[in-house]
C-alpha positions as CSV (number, residue, x, y, z in Angstrom):
1,M,0.0,0.0,0.0
2,S,1.4,3.4,-1.0
3,K,2.0,5.9,1.8
4,T,0.5,9.3,1.7
5,T,0.7,12.5,3.9
6,V,-2.7,13.8,4.6
7,V,-3.2,17.5,5.4
8,V,-6.6,18.1,7.1
9,G,-7.8,21.6,6.4
10,A,-7.8,23.5,3.1
11,G,-7.6,27.0,4.3
12,V,-4.6,29.1,3.4
13,V,-2.4,27.4,6.1
14,G,-3.3,23.9,5.1
15,A,-3.1,24.6,1.4
16,A,0.4,26.2,1.8
17,I,1.6,23.2,3.8
18,A,0.2,20.7,1.2
19,F,1.9,22.6,-1.6
20,E,5.2,22.8,0.2
21,L,5.2,19.1,1.1
22,Q,4.2,18.1,-2.4
23,K,7.0,20.3,-3.8
24,R,9.5,18.5,-1.5
25,G,8.6,15.1,-2.9
26,R,5.9,13.9,-0.6
27,Q,2.7,12.4,-2.0
28,V,0.0,14.6,-0.3
29,T,-3.7,14.4,0.0
30,L,-5.4,17.6,1.1
31,V,-8.8,17.1,2.9
32,D,-11.5,19.6,3.9
33,R,-15.2,19.4,4.8
34,D,-15.8,22.2,2.3
35,Q,-14.2,23.2,-0.9
36,P,-10.8,24.9,-0.5
37,G,-10.7,28.4,1.0
38,L,-14.3,28.7,2.1
39,G,-13.5,29.1,5.9
40,A,-11.7,31.9,7.5
41,S,-9.4,32.3,4.5
42,F,-12.4,33.4,2.4
43,G,-13.1,36.5,4.4
44,N,-9.9,37.5,6.2
45,M,-8.7,41.1,5.9
46,A,-6.0,40.2,3.3
47,S,-3.3,41.7,5.5
48,I,0.3,40.5,5.7
49,A,0.6,42.0,9.2
50,V,4.3,41.5,9.9
51,S,4.3,44.1,12.7
52,E,1.4,42.5,14.7
53,F,3.3,40.3,17.2
54,M,2.4,42.1,20.4
55,A,1.0,39.9,23.1
56,V,-2.7,40.6,23.4
57,S,-2.9,39.6,27.1
58,R,-1.2,42.4,29.1
59,P,-2.2,44.8,31.9
60,A,-3.2,47.5,29.5
61,T,-5.6,45.1,27.8
62,W,-7.0,43.9,31.1
63,K,-8.0,47.4,32.0
64,K,-10.0,47.8,28.8
65,I,-11.8,44.5,28.8
66,P,-14.7,45.5,31.2
67,R,-15.4,48.6,29.1
68,W,-15.3,46.6,25.9
69,L,-17.6,43.9,27.1
70,L,-20.2,46.5,28.3
71,D,-20.0,48.5,25.0
72,P,-22.5,47.1,22.4
73,E,-20.3,48.7,19.7
74,G,-17.0,47.8,21.3
75,P,-14.2,45.6,19.7
76,V,-14.9,42.5,21.9
77,W,-18.3,41.0,22.5
78,L,-19.0,37.9,24.7
79,R,-22.3,36.3,24.3
80,P,-23.6,35.7,27.8
81,S,-24.7,32.1,27.0
82,Y,-21.2,31.2,26.0
83,A,-19.4,32.8,29.0
84,P,-19.2,29.6,31.1
85,K,-17.5,27.7,28.3
86,M,-15.0,30.6,27.9
87,T,-13.9,30.6,31.6
88,P,-11.0,28.1,31.4
89,W,-9.7,29.8,28.2
90,F,-9.9,33.2,29.7
91,L,-8.0,32.1,32.8
92,R,-5.2,30.9,30.6
93,F,-5.4,34.3,28.8
94,L,-4.8,36.1,32.0
95,L,-1.8,33.9,32.9
96,A,-0.3,34.7,29.5
97,G,-0.2,38.3,30.5
98,R,2.5,37.9,33.2
99,P,5.4,40.3,32.3
100,S,7.9,37.4,31.8
101,R,5.5,35.5,29.6
102,V,4.6,38.6,27.6
103,A,8.3,39.0,26.7
104,E,8.6,35.4,25.6
105,I,5.4,35.6,23.5
106,E,6.6,38.7,21.7
107,A,10.0,37.3,21.0
108,A,8.5,34.2,19.5
109,G,6.0,36.2,17.4
110,A,8.8,38.4,16.1
111,S,10.9,35.4,15.2
112,L,8.1,34.4,12.8
113,C,7.2,37.9,11.6
114,V,10.7,38.7,10.6
115,R,10.6,35.8,8.2
116,V,7.2,36.3,6.6
117,L,8.0,38.2,3.4
118,D,11.1,36.0,2.8
119,D,8.9,32.9,2.9
120,L,5.9,34.4,1.2
121,T,7.4,35.9,-1.9
122,P,9.1,32.6,-3.0
123,M,5.8,30.7,-2.5
124,L,4.0,33.3,-4.6
125,D,6.6,33.1,-7.3
126,A,6.4,29.3,-7.3
127,I,2.6,29.4,-8.0
128,G,2.8,32.3,-10.5
129,A,1.0,34.7,-8.1
130,R,3.6,37.3,-7.2
131,D,1.3,40.0,-8.5
132,M,-1.2,39.2,-5.8
133,L,1.1,40.9,-3.2
134,T,0.6,44.6,-3.1
135,D,3.5,47.1,-3.0
136,E,1.7,49.4,-0.6
137,G,1.8,49.1,3.2
138,C,-0.7,49.8,6.0
139,L,-1.5,53.0,7.9
140,A,-2.4,52.8,11.6
141,I,-4.5,55.8,12.3
142,Y,-5.2,57.8,15.5
143,E,-8.0,60.3,15.9
144,T,-6.4,62.0,18.9
145,E,-3.0,62.4,20.6
146,A,-4.3,60.3,23.5
147,E,-5.0,57.4,21.1
148,F,-1.5,57.6,19.8
149,A,-0.1,57.7,23.3
150,A,-2.1,54.6,24.2
151,D,-0.5,52.7,21.4
152,R,3.0,53.7,22.2
153,D,3.9,50.3,23.6
154,H,3.2,48.7,20.2
155,I,5.4,51.3,18.4
156,A,8.2,50.8,21.0
157,L,8.0,47.1,20.4
158,M,8.4,47.5,16.7
159,E,11.4,49.8,17.3
160,N,12.9,47.2,19.7
161,Y,12.8,44.5,17.0
162,G,13.8,46.7,14.1
163,F,10.5,46.7,12.2
164,A,10.3,49.8,9.9
165,H,7.7,52.4,10.5
166,Q,7.1,56.2,10.1
167,V,5.1,58.5,12.2
168,L,3.0,61.0,10.1
169,T,1.0,64.1,10.8
170,G,-1.2,66.6,9.0
171,K,-0.6,66.9,5.2
172,S,1.7,63.9,5.1
173,I,-1.2,61.7,6.0
174,S,-3.6,63.1,3.4
175,D,-0.8,63.0,0.8
176,L,-0.5,59.2,1.3
177,E,-4.3,58.5,1.7
178,P,-6.5,61.4,0.5
179,S,-9.7,59.6,1.5
180,L,-8.9,59.8,5.2
181,A,-10.8,62.3,7.3
182,P,-8.9,65.5,8.1
183,H,-9.5,65.0,11.9
184,I,-7.1,62.1,12.0
185,A,-4.3,63.5,14.3
186,K,-1.6,61.0,13.6
187,A,-0.8,57.9,11.5
188,V,2.0,55.3,11.5
189,L,3.0,54.0,8.1
190,L,3.9,50.3,8.3
191,P,5.6,49.7,4.9
192,A,6.1,46.0,5.2
193,N,2.5,45.3,6.2
194,R,1.3,44.7,2.7
195,S,-1.9,43.1,1.4
196,I,-3.1,40.2,-0.8
197,R,-5.3,41.3,-3.7
198,D,-7.7,38.5,-3.1
199,P,-7.0,36.0,-0.3
200,Y,-9.6,33.5,-1.5
201,Q,-8.1,33.4,-4.9
202,L,-4.7,32.9,-3.4
203,V,-6.0,29.6,-1.8
204,L,-7.4,28.5,-5.1
205,K,-4.0,29.2,-6.8
206,L,-2.2,27.2,-4.1
207,V,-4.5,24.3,-4.5
208,E,-4.3,24.4,-8.3
209,A,-0.5,24.4,-8.2
210,F,-0.6,21.6,-5.6
211,R,-2.8,19.5,-7.9
212,Q,-0.6,20.2,-10.9
213,A,2.3,18.9,-8.9
214,G,0.5,15.6,-8.3
215,G,-1.4,16.4,-5.1
216,V,-5.0,15.2,-4.5
217,F,-7.9,17.0,-2.9
218,V,-10.6,15.1,-1.2
219,S,-13.8,16.7,0.1
220,G,-15.1,15.1,3.3
221,E,-15.5,15.8,7.0
222,V,-12.8,14.0,9.1
223,E,-14.2,12.7,12.4
224,R,-11.1,11.3,13.9
225,V,-7.6,10.0,13.3
226,N,-6.7,6.5,14.5
227,R,-3.0,5.9,14.8
228,H,-1.7,2.4,14.5
229,G,1.5,0.7,13.5
230,G,3.3,2.5,10.7
231,G,0.5,4.9,9.8
232,A,-2.9,6.3,10.6
233,D,-6.5,5.9,9.5
234,I,-8.3,9.1,8.6
235,V,-11.9,8.3,9.4
236,F,-14.6,10.4,7.6
237,A,-18.2,11.0,8.6
238,G,-20.0,8.0,7.2
239,G,-17.2,5.6,7.9
240,T,-14.9,6.0,4.8
241,R,-11.2,5.7,5.7
242,L,-8.0,6.9,4.1
243,F,-4.7,5.5,5.1
244,A,-1.8,7.9,5.7
245,S,1.8,7.6,6.8
246,D,1.5,10.9,8.6
247,V,-1.1,13.6,9.2
248,V,-1.0,17.4,9.5
249,L,-4.0,18.8,11.4
250,A,-4.6,22.3,10.1
251,A,-8.4,22.5,10.4
252,G,-8.6,25.8,12.1
253,A,-10.8,26.0,15.2
254,R,-12.1,22.5,14.5
255,T,-8.7,21.0,15.1
256,R,-9.5,21.0,18.8
257,F,-12.0,18.2,18.3
258,L,-9.5,16.0,16.4
259,A,-6.9,16.7,19.0
260,A,-9.2,15.7,21.8
261,R,-10.1,12.4,20.1
262,L,-6.3,11.7,20.0
263,G,-6.2,12.2,23.8
264,E,-4.4,15.5,23.4
265,P,-6.8,18.3,24.3
266,I,-5.7,21.9,23.4
267,P,-7.3,25.2,24.5
268,L,-8.3,26.3,21.1
269,E,-11.2,28.7,20.8
270,T,-12.8,30.6,17.9
271,E,-12.6,34.4,17.8
272,R,-15.5,35.1,15.4
273,G,-14.8,38.0,13.0
274,Y,-17.0,39.9,10.7
275,H,-16.5,41.8,7.4
276,T,-18.5,43.8,4.9
277,Q,-17.2,43.6,1.3
278,I,-18.2,46.8,-0.5
279,M,-18.0,46.7,-4.3
280,A,-19.2,50.2,-4.9
281,P,-17.4,52.2,-2.1
282,G,-17.4,55.6,-3.8
283,I,-13.7,56.1,-2.9
284,S,-10.3,54.6,-3.8
285,M,-7.6,53.5,-1.4
286,R,-3.9,52.9,-1.9
287,H,-3.1,51.5,1.6
288,S,-5.0,49.3,4.0
289,I,-5.8,51.2,7.3
290,I,-6.1,49.9,10.8
291,W,-7.6,51.9,13.7
292,P,-6.1,50.4,16.9
293,E,-8.4,52.1,19.3
294,R,-11.5,50.8,17.6
295,A,-9.9,47.5,16.5
296,F,-11.0,47.3,12.9
297,M,-9.3,47.4,9.5
298,V,-10.2,48.6,6.0
299,T,-8.5,46.9,3.0
300,P,-8.8,47.3,-0.7
301,T,-9.2,43.7,-1.8
302,A,-11.3,41.2,-3.8
303,G,-12.2,43.9,-6.3
304,G,-13.6,46.3,-3.7
305,I,-13.1,47.6,-0.2
306,R,-13.4,45.3,2.8
307,V,-14.2,46.5,6.3
308,G,-13.7,44.0,9.1
309,G,-12.4,43.1,12.5
310,N,-13.9,42.7,15.9
311,V,-13.8,39.7,18.2
312,E,-17.0,37.9,19.1
313,L,-16.8,35.0,21.6
314,A,-19.8,32.8,20.9
315,G,-18.4,29.4,19.8
316,L,-18.7,27.6,16.5
317,D,-22.4,27.0,16.3
318,A,-24.2,30.3,17.2
319,A,-25.8,32.1,14.3
320,P,-24.0,35.2,13.0
321,D,-25.0,38.6,14.4
322,Y,-24.4,40.9,11.5
323,R,-25.0,44.0,13.6
324,R,-21.3,43.6,14.4
325,A,-20.4,44.1,10.7
326,R,-22.6,47.2,10.5
327,V,-20.9,48.8,13.5
328,L,-17.6,48.4,11.8
329,V,-18.9,50.1,8.6
330,R,-20.0,53.1,10.7
331,H,-16.6,53.3,12.4
332,A,-15.0,53.1,8.9
333,Q,-17.1,55.9,7.6
334,R,-15.8,58.1,10.5
335,A,-12.3,57.6,9.2
336,L,-13.3,57.6,5.5
337,P,-16.2,60.0,5.3
338,G,-16.6,59.4,1.5
339,L,-17.1,55.7,2.0
340,K,-20.4,54.3,0.7
341,A,-21.7,50.9,1.6
342,E,-23.3,50.0,-1.7
343,E,-23.3,46.6,-3.4
344,A,-22.2,45.2,-0.1
345,S,-22.2,41.7,1.3
346,E,-21.7,40.6,5.0
347,W,-19.7,37.6,6.2
348,M,-18.7,36.0,9.5
349,G,-15.8,33.5,10.0
350,H,-13.9,31.7,12.7
351,R,-10.3,32.6,13.7
352,P,-8.7,29.8,15.7
353,A,-7.0,31.3,18.7
354,F,-5.0,30.1,21.7
355,P,-5.0,32.2,24.9
356,D,-1.3,33.1,24.5
357,T,-1.9,34.2,20.8
358,L,0.9,32.0,19.4
359,P,0.0,29.2,17.0
360,I,0.9,25.5,17.5
361,I,3.4,24.5,14.8
362,S,4.5,21.2,16.2
363,A,4.6,17.4,16.2
364,S,2.1,15.7,18.5
365,S,3.5,15.0,22.0
366,R,1.6,11.8,22.2
367,V,1.0,10.3,18.8
368,P,3.9,9.7,16.4
369,G,3.3,10.9,12.8
370,V,0.7,13.5,13.8
371,W,1.5,17.2,13.4
372,Y,-0.3,20.4,14.2
373,A,-0.5,23.7,12.4
374,T,-3.3,25.7,14.0
375,G,-4.3,28.6,16.3
376,H,-2.9,31.4,14.1
377,G,-5.6,33.8,15.3
378,H,-5.6,37.0,13.2
379,L,-2.4,36.0,11.4
380,G,-3.3,32.9,9.4
381,L,-2.6,34.5,6.1
382,T,0.5,36.3,7.4
383,Y,2.1,33.2,8.8
384,S,0.9,30.8,6.1
385,A,4.0,30.4,4.0
386,T,6.3,30.5,7.1
387,T,4.2,27.8,8.8
388,A,4.4,25.6,5.6
389,R,8.2,26.1,5.6
390,L,8.6,25.1,9.2
391,I,6.2,22.1,9.2
392,A,7.9,20.8,6.0
393,D,11.3,21.3,7.5
394,M,10.4,19.3,10.6
395,M,8.6,16.6,8.7
396,T,11.6,16.1,6.3
397,S,14.2,16.2,9.1
398,A,15.6,19.6,7.9
399,R,16.6,22.1,10.6
400,P,14.0,24.9,10.9
401,P,15.4,28.4,10.7
402,V,13.8,29.4,14.0
403,D,13.5,27.9,17.5
404,M,10.3,25.9,17.5
405,T,10.1,25.5,21.2
406,P,7.6,28.4,21.7
407,F,5.2,26.8,19.2
408,S,5.2,23.3,20.7
409,I,2.0,21.7,21.8
410,T,3.8,20.8,25.0
411,R,3.4,24.4,26.3
412,F,-0.2,23.5,27.2
């Protein structure tokens, strides 16, 4: 019987891993319950956010959480019915905010972020998609000097790790992005934080290149992985089985169910995010913008302008509440007064998140031949090519270019 590597999950992370392993000579089968790219990768904010490695859990965040949770238009919303299920995750989140742990998390995040463009551009070249990466960066905007001062820790962190940025005021802001409101007091240009012209199309291109190299895609919902002897049985809903020599679990937030059935529970939650895709926005934009105080982003992508962000904690099964998306559009119109919300569609997706904000990129600690690539939070697209490189290095006994200890499943 021929041996196959199975990658479970055909979002941008799983597709990148499948492509990289196939390129390195493995025979790979990519599996997903849906068609490729229809999960979080379909609706992400298209940002290559190389400067976003700041630990989320920290005293400054803790002080804001009560206000955020009480504000119906705030950046974080916890559905009351889901609060009991969130308690263990939230306690781990608080523990991740200890000063010594914050420093470790940020060093680990920086070790990935510094590699992102060096890993992403060769992957795009290999699939004939280099033109999908924009040349323009991102503008972080601040309505007041107080907002800018509140984000000073983030700017200092970028300075500490040598990430390029430029503080702008007045006319220098409008010269770069004329559609921004004149009352924006300051902006920080993040030149390396580029965008993808259409993240869903990127997944499709990865899968197409993977198939052309001999890879196979199978549609089906994986219920469990049974490890035995020299391989594993991938068991689908309905009882169909697929034999594999090794398995990569990259199924986003649903990876936690497969891990639990392997006897290896992981504290993986979904941070539900919303977007509105506007195809007749009435304005043009050169850069993506992010407003840290209001925790949303606006990106020119997928043939229009996408407004998204927010964190809703409500689990995998609750129905979307598209009021969240409409709040974000109103916020965006304050920053971009000419923005119209015409020919628009709304979307909700599931970001897989660990309480310490770092992904797991790791071999299983209990089951030989099982690997994890999950929990990338808001940085799945950003880390996709780097994760593929690191997983492929470990699986082919090459030495990864970064210390993988911080991303091990054993940290939980």
